[in-house]
C-alpha positions in Angstrom: 121.2 46.7 76.3 122.2 46.9 79.9 123.5 50.0 81.6 127.2 49.9 82.4 127.6 49.8 86.2 131.2 50.9 86.3 131.8 54.3 87.6 133.0 57.1 85.2 135.0 59.5 87.3 134.5 62.4 85.0 130.6 62.0 85.1 130.7 61.6 88.8 132.8 64.7 89.1 130.4 66.7 87.0 127.5 65.7 89.2 129.6 66.5 92.3 130.3 70.1 91.1 126.6 70.5 90.2 125.5 69.5 93.6 127.9 71.8 95.1 126.6 74.8 93.0 123.1 73.9 94.0 123.9 74.4 97.6 123.2 78.1 97.0 119.7 79.3 96.0 119.5 80.9 92.6 118.0 84.0 94.0 121.0 84.5 96.3 123.8 84.3 93.5 123.6 87.9 92.5 124.3 89.1 96.1 127.1 86.5 96.6 128.7 87.6 93.3 128.6 91.3 94.3 130.1 90.5 97.7 132.9 88.5 96.0 133.7 91.4 93.7 133.9 93.8 96.7 136.2 91.2 98.4 138.3 91.0 95.3 138.7 94.9 95.3 139.6 94.9 98.9 142.3 92.2 98.6 143.7 94.0 95.5 144.1 97.2 97.6 145.9 95.3 100.2 148.0 93.4 97.6 147.0 90.1 98.9 145.4 86.9 97.4 141.6 86.6 97.5 142.1 83.0 98.9 142.7 82.9 102.6 145.5 80.5 103.8 143.9 77.2 104.8 146.1 76.5 107.9 146.5 79.9 109.3 143.4 80.7 111.4 144.7 84.0 112.6 145.5 85.3 109.2 142.0 84.2 108.0 140.4 86.0 110.9 142.3 89.2 110.7 141.7 89.7 107.0 138.0 88.9 107.3 137.7 91.4 110.3 139.5 94.2 108.3 137.1 93.6 105.5 134.2 93.8 107.9 135.5 97.2 109.2 136.0 98.2 105.6 132.3 97.6 104.9 131.2 99.1 108.2 133.0 102.5 107.8 131.5 103.1 104.4 134.2 102.2 101.9 131.9 100.3 99.6 130.1 102.0 96.7 126.8 101.7 98.5 128.2 103.4 101.6 128.0 102.2 105.1 126.0 99.1 105.8 124.4 97.6 108.8 126.1 95.0 111.2 123.7 92.4 109.9 124.7 93.1 106.3 128.5 92.9 107.3 127.7 89.5 108.7 126.0 88.4 105.6 129.0 89.5 103.5 131.3 87.5 105.6 129.1 84.4 105.2 129.2 84.9 101.4 133.1 84.9 101.4 133.0 81.7 103.5 130.8 80.1 101.0 133.3 80.7 98.2 136.2 79.4 100.3 134.2 76.3 101.2 133.3 75.7 97.5 136.7 76.6 95.7 139.4 76.3 98.5 137.9 73.5 100.6 138.3 75.5 103.8 135.9 77.3 106.1 137.5 80.5 107.5 136.3 81.8 110.8 136.9 84.6 113.1 138.8 84.2 116.3 137.0 85.0 119.5 138.7 88.4 119.9 137.8 89.3 116.3 134.2 88.2 116.8 133.9 91.0 119.4 134.3 93.4 116.6 131.0 92.3 115.0 129.3 92.5 118.5 130.7 96.0 118.9 129.1 96.9 115.5 125.8 95.5 116.6 125.9 97.4 119.8 126.7 100.7 118.5 124.2 100.4 115.6 120.8 102.2 116.0 117.6 100.4 115.9 116.8 98.5 112.7 114.9 100.4 110.2 111.4 99.1 109.9 108.8 99.6 107.1 105.5 101.3 108.0 102.4 99.3 107.1 100.0 100.3 104.4 96.5 101.1 105.6 93.1 100.8 104.1 93.0 104.5 103.5 96.2 104.5 101.6 95.0 101.6 99.4 91.7 103.5 98.7 93.7 106.6 97.9 95.7 104.6 95.4 92.6 103.0 93.8 90.8 106.3 93.4 93.7 107.7 91.5 94.1 104.8 89.0 92.6 105.0 85.5 91.1 101.5 84.7 91.6 102.2 80.9 95.4 102.2 81.4 97.1 98.8 81.5 99.7 99.8 84.0 97.2 101.3 86.4 94.9 98.1 86.2 98.0 95.9 87.1 99.2 98.2 89.8 95.7 98.3 91.5 95.3 94.5 91.4 98.8 93.8 92.6 98.5 96.2 95.5 95.3 94.8 96.7 96.5 91.2 96.3 99.8 92.0 97.9 97.9 93.5 100.9 95.3 90.8 101.5 97.6 87.7 100.8 100.6 89.2 102.5 102.7 88.6 99.4 106.4 89.1 99.3 107.7 91.3 96.4 109.4 88.4 94.5 106.3 86.3 94.7 104.4 88.5 92.1 106.7 91.4 91.0 110.0 91.9 89.2 112.7 92.7 91.7 115.7 94.6 90.2 114.4 93.4 86.8 114.5 89.8 87.8 111.7 87.4 88.3 112.0 84.1 90.3 110.9 80.7 89.2 108.1 80.8 91.8 106.7 84.2 90.8 102.9 83.9 90.5 101.5 82.8 87.2 98.0 83.2 85.7 97.4 79.6 86.2 98.3 79.8 90.0 95.2 81.9 90.6 91.7 80.2 90.6 88.4 82.1 91.1 85.6 79.9 92.2 81.8 80.5 92.9 79.9 79.4 95.9 79.7 75.8 94.6 83.4 75.6 94.1 83.2 75.8 90.3 85.7 78.1 88.3 84.1 81.4 87.2 85.2 84.6 85.6 82.1 86.5 86.5 82.5 88.8 89.5 78.8 88.6 90.5 79.3 84.9 90.9 82.7 84.8 92.3 83.0 83.8 96.0 86.7 82.9 96.7 90.1 83.3 95.1 92.7 80.5 95.6 96.4 81.1 95.1 98.9 78.3 94.8 102.4 79.3 95.7 104.8 76.9 93.9 107.7 78.2 96.1 108.9 81.2 98.0 111.9 82.7 99.8 111.4 80.2 102.6 110.4 77.4 100.4 113.4 76.7 98.4 112.4 73.1 97.9 109.3 74.1 96.1 106.9 72.2 98.2 104.2 74.7 97.6 101.0 75.7 99.5 97.6 77.2 98.8 95.9 80.1 100.3 92.2 81.0 99.8 90.3 84.3 100.6 86.7 85.2 100.2 85.2 88.5 99.1 85.9 91.4 101.5 82.5 93.2 101.1 84.1 96.3 99.7 83.7 97.6 96.2 87.4 98.0 95.3 89.4 96.7 98.3 88.6 93.0 97.6 91.1 90.3 96.8 88.5 88.4 94.7 87.9 91.5 92.5 91.6 92.2 92.4 92.5 88.7 91.2 89.6 88.7 88.7 90.8 92.0 87.2 94.4 90.7 86.9 93.1 87.6 85.1 91.0 89.7 82.8 93.9 91.9 82.0 96.1 88.8 81.3 93.4 87.6 78.8 93.4 90.9 77.0 97.2 90.8 76.4 97.1 87.2 75.3 98.7 85.6 78.4 98.5 81.9 78.9 98.3 79.9 82.3 102.2 79.8 82.4 102.6 83.6 81.9 103.3 85.9 84.9 100.2 87.2 86.6 101.2 90.8 86.8 102.4 91.3 83.4 101.6 94.8 82.0 102.3 93.7 78.6 103.5 90.4 77.2 107.2 91.3 77.9 107.0 93.6 80.8 106.4 92.4 84.4 105.3 95.0 87.0 108.4 96.0 88.9 108.6 96.4 92.7 110.2 99.8 92.3 107.1 101.0 90.4 104.8 99.8 93.2 107.1 101.4 95.8 106.8 104.8 94.1 103.0 104.6 94.1 103.0 103.6 97.8 105.3 106.5 98.6 103.0 108.9 96.8 100.0 107.6 98.9 102.1 107.9 102.1 103.1 111.5 101.3 99.4 112.3 100.6 98.5 110.9 104.1 101.1 113.0 105.6 103.5 110.0 106.5 107.2 109.7 106.1 107.3 108.2 102.4 110.9 106.9 103.0 109.5 104.3 105.3 107.3 102.6 102.7 108.1 100.0 100.1 106.5 96.9 98.7 107.1 95.2 102.0 104.7 97.7 103.5 101.8 95.9 101.8 102.8 92.8 103.5 103.3 94.5 106.8 100.0 96.3 106.4 98.0 93.1 105.7 99.6 91.4 108.7 99.0 94.5 111.0 95.4 94.7 109.9 94.8 91.0 110.8 96.5 91.3 114.1 94.7 94.5 114.9 91.4 92.9 114.1 92.0 90.1 116.7 93.1 87.3 114.4 95.3 84.9 116.2 99.0 85.3 115.4 99.3 81.7 114.5 96.7 82.3 111.7 98.6 85.3 110.5 101.7 83.1 110.3 100.1 80.5 108.3 98.3 82.9 106.0 101.6 84.8 105.3 103.8 81.7 105.2 105.8 83.3 108.0 108.2 81.8 110.5 106.5 82.1 113.9 109.2 84.4 115.3 108.5 86.9 112.5 104.8 87.4 113.4 105.5 89.7 116.3 108.1 91.7 114.3 105.9 92.4 111.2 104.9 95.7 112.7 105.0 97.2 116.2 101.4 98.2 116.8 100.9 101.7 118.2 98.3 102.1 121.0 95.8 103.6 118.7 96.3 101.2 115.9 93.1 99.1 116.6 90.9 102.1 116.9 92.3 103.8 113.8 91.8 100.7 111.7 88.3 100.3 113.1 87.1 103.9 112.7 88.9 104.9 109.5 90.3 101.8 107.7 87.3 99.8 106.8 85.9 98.1 109.8 83.5 96.4 107.5 86.0 94.4 105.6 86.1 90.6 105.8 89.8 89.7 106.4 89.2 86.1 107.4 91.8 84.0 105.7 91.0 80.3 104.8 94.0 78.2 104.7 94.1 75.1 102.7 96.9 72.4 102.1 97.1 68.7 101.6 97.5 66.5 103.7 95.2 68.3 106.2 95.2 68.8 109.9 92.2 70.6 111.1 92.4 73.5 113.5 89.5 75.6 114.7 90.4 79.2 114.9 88.1 82.1 115.9 88.2 85.1 113.5 86.0 88.1 113.0 83.6 88.4 110.1 82.6 91.7 108.7 80.1 93.4 110.9 77.5 94.0 108.1 77.0 92.3 104.8 77.5 94.2 101.6 79.7 96.9 103.0 80.7 99.1 100.0 82.8 101.9 101.5 85.1 102.8 104.2 83.1 104.0 107.1 83.3 104.4 110.9 81.6 101.7 113.0 80.3 101.9 116.5 82.1 98.8 117.8 85.7 97.6 116.9 85.7 95.1 114.3 87.9 92.8 116.5 85.2 92.8 119.2 84.2 89.2 120.4 80.9 89.3 118.6 79.8 88.3 116.0 82.3 85.4 115.8 82.7 82.7 113.2 84.7 79.5 113.3 87.3 79.4 110.6 88.5 75.9 109.8 92.0 76.0 108.8 93.8 73.2 107.0 97.5 73.1 106.9 100.6 71.0 106.9 103.1 70.8 109.8 
């Protein structure tokens, strides 16, 4: 029986609406709905419709600008927000109008100056401080391996640091997980011959396959591989193996989340943040400047401080090139501190792998001595030009 080639308007319309809805990433829908609720409240207080008049540009602009000021002065339940957040909220409202009202409201040039003024009078953007090796060691020393939660926290913190993971890539963020959150089957541990193994003494590398990410909404995916660091506890291979072993004890299969504490509880980003802030306070740092993102910042900072090329850091962390220099602003003493106190013997050389390959030779430092098992000072900075090894990186343009 042949397929009827004649178009069915209702079916086509359903596909049209579905495609319009898919223009927005699933991970963004919650924020957009929140903004639309705030816009609805604002318009109700003014006694006007939430829908801006399609053919009256000035009316569109003045109402959007008043809403921007409303958010800026702190009338939202969350209080005052940054100029960047104000711009984001305006883009959320524009998306709803494009979807449901078939118009794209914009600010007039004079009203656009309001946003420029907000940006100028704002203070410097808040940054997250990077986690250091000493902080990671403090966390690991305080964990009880017999407790499931502690085992998962330790493994997640170390993996997040070494692989520069975003929170949503391995943790529950606001009790929500993404469809690309790491699963047990995404992590492969191999021996020196490339065979899968679950024995630490044989394990040489850990491969993580990212099925998607915040900046990979199409789900193209990529793979990253790291070797053993040479440290007893701060090692990505050991951390991955520990998480895999824990997953086996709770009956997880390859399609279960990697960082499950129990079969129905995924480790939350807020829990990891609390632990990091406790470590920061113990180190005498400002705990308010630490969050899960500090693990990602810390890993990138350690790589840059050890002399790893910024392009390699970009590839390893799946970062946009412009983001590498803003991951963390290195202080003048960062390199010596990392060298003397934060584990100069660690092997931080990432091995990047994707298919199809383009080979790029990149110089990256190895650990200064094999079998390093503790954090200790060394005589020469670990980013010194000797000894050097050539790291062959395989990636896609």
